[in-house]
C-alpha angles and dihedrals in degrees: 000000000000111000105192132030135178129215134192137172119223139183125017119357114258133188109258100037092114090047088054093048090049094049092049095043098047094045091048093048101041105026101036106019096236128151114236124210121188122208118213124235101005123273091347091062090048090052092047092044094235105161146168130193112242102212127155091279093053092047095048119105098006100104095096097035120113122221120028129289088214097054123225145229140184096237117137118218093226096041108037124155108239112175106312095337136075110228142181104248099174094110091056090046088053089051093054091045088055094041090063092045090234118184090196143002122216115207115194114197151094133277096309091050091052090056093047092046091053090055090054091048088054087055089061103265122135103244135185124172139199122212117235130159136124087226093066089214101130110117122226097042131080092228140351122230112253093043097089093051093048090047090055093049093050091046091050090051093052089049090055094046091057091071096052092042091053094045096052099032092237142146107244113201110195118192116214127190120267119110096181107010135042106214094114097044092044094049096044093043091051093044094043096046097244114183094216127028120190122188133173093249092065115048109217135225110219091207091059091049092049091049091052090051092049091051089056090049093050090051091056100265106130100191142043135199117215116194108196129180111229089240097050113126135196121240088248091060101046109135114247092228109090113249095009116134120214127203108189118207113255090004091149093051091049091050092051091050092050092049092050090051094047098042101030087226121129112257130201130185128219117187111196094191117158093358084087092061099049141079137034117342117243122252090254093053091048091052093046094046091048091048093050093044096051090044089052091058089052093050089051090052088052089047093237095157130169092047143111118229105235137182116238112176105314095333138077122237136183112245119192112249090229088067092052111035117095094012133107134206109228125187105267111236089232094050115138092235089062091046091050091049092052093047093055090051100259115157112230094188095249 
């Protein structure tokens, strides 16, 4: 039975991280008798050997807290800024892993963390990961924790924007996170009743969007809500390289200006930004993070290393990191959410 495990959080902060740390830590402590060591600020803290012992006191009262008690960073083990240089610090990370006599290291993060964790596994460390991201773009799992909370925040914002759009007879363009994938914008747009939803997977035609808005105007509807993922791109700006995704700077502002010019309706932009990452995790994210965290402790006890703990249906499964790292879960063009949006009259820009 493993006796000591380490845990870190890496990448962008996400609602539910503390719930996952708590689920993992309490199950490891009480169910399996393991010691749990937390590393501060992601892989950098692991490299610098900045630790905290996650005992019952440290794990108490954190279930509903946003953010992460361990802190986070976007540093990569093999490309870490050290002074004026970028260096491969995986050997030092391995030294610290061995110094603490760890039987396993749990890396909680999104797509980038899965790739970095695989590199550490290839160095000989016993690695298990948990999938978190508000973008919901990690392959191999039905959903990532953090997505549900962010979805609720974005939906609530669209609900509120309806009143000001209606009062001032405006086009409100609301930018929602999602550089590469449109899960968040699509879900929030559908739930919030947006009139137009634009996602990276479907390049848009601004003329089609303008015509859809004008049709609403001609039918007596004096406002429109446009939910746009930050990585949405017009057909005119599609990169020539096949498969490459482009996220133009100020794309949302440019879109709003074009719509105002084409429709002669006043346009305003609201960028939700990091509001979508913050605050108290939803009940669903707390349950999911707790489920993944406690299952992670079980997989460690069973020595199922080199895997990501994923949700499939109602159950957790171990998915090999090789099947996850370097991949991204896009919105399928035949997804039922897209079908539902089209059937209620939502313009998708195509």
